[in-house]
Every structure is written in C-alpha cells, then in structure tokens.
C-alpha positions, -999 to +999 in steps of 0.1 A: +813-128+794+808-093+794+773-077+808+772-061+768+772-089+754+747-109+777+725-077+765+733-080+730+726-118+731+692-114+748+685-090+724+691-113+690+678-143+710+645-125+719+641-109+684+647-142+669+619-156+691+596-132+689+598-118+655+595-083+668+619-060+672+640-051+701+642-011+708+662-010+741+676-036+771+659-016+801+679-037+832+706-061+839+714-081+868+733-112+876+712-141+891+718-178+904+708-186+869+730-166+853+713-132+838+681-115+841+676-093+812+650-068+803+645-059+770+617-035+758+603-051+726+581-031+693+548-050+695+530-030+676+540+002+651+515+035+646+521+072+635+526+092+650+555+068+669+547+079+707+513+059+695+535+026+694+529-002+714+554-016+735+566-047+761+588-053+781+606-088+790+623-100+818+642-129+800+663-152+819+700-158+807+725-188+814+765-171+815+772-187+780+748-160+767+719-187+762+685-179+764+665-198+787+635-184+794+613-150+790+581-136+797+561-104+788+556-084+823+545-048+807+525-040+772+521+001+770+525+028+746+553+047+741+540+078+749+527+064+782+547+081+813+552+055+842+564+061+873+593+042+888+579+042+926+546+029+910+556-002+899 
C-alpha cells in the first residue's frame, strides 16, 4: 500500500471512530506493526478559526491500512506556535 493511501485510510478511520474532522496528516513513519500516522483533528470549532482547538492523534495502521490503535498525544489552539525542538 502506498504511503498516501495509508494516510488517507488512517484519516477516514479516525474520523469514523471519533466523530471529529481530520485537518491534516502531520507525520507518517514505517514501523514494525505497519505504519505510525500522526493526524491533526479538529476537536472544537470556534470563532475566529485561530481559536479552534485541535488534537494531535498518533495512530498505528497495519500494512493493509486497518487501524490498530490510536491515542491523543497533544491538544492545542490552532494559533499556538510550537517549536519542534521543544517537543
């Protein structure tokens, strides 16, 4: 399965399980169990959009694209600036 298909399947399955809207895939790595995919999900819509609350979800997807596990690893406002070195 192509990485782009893995990412798409992870977003679809996470949306179906959580009822949240997937915003973007921010990470994709090949791991022993299949794929590790990080998906940013819209948890709370606010006005203005910069106040939206997003969650970063770490998923494990097998080589056939089936979601094996997921967990939220971070919750933040869309406007928050994060330094990659601090994570």
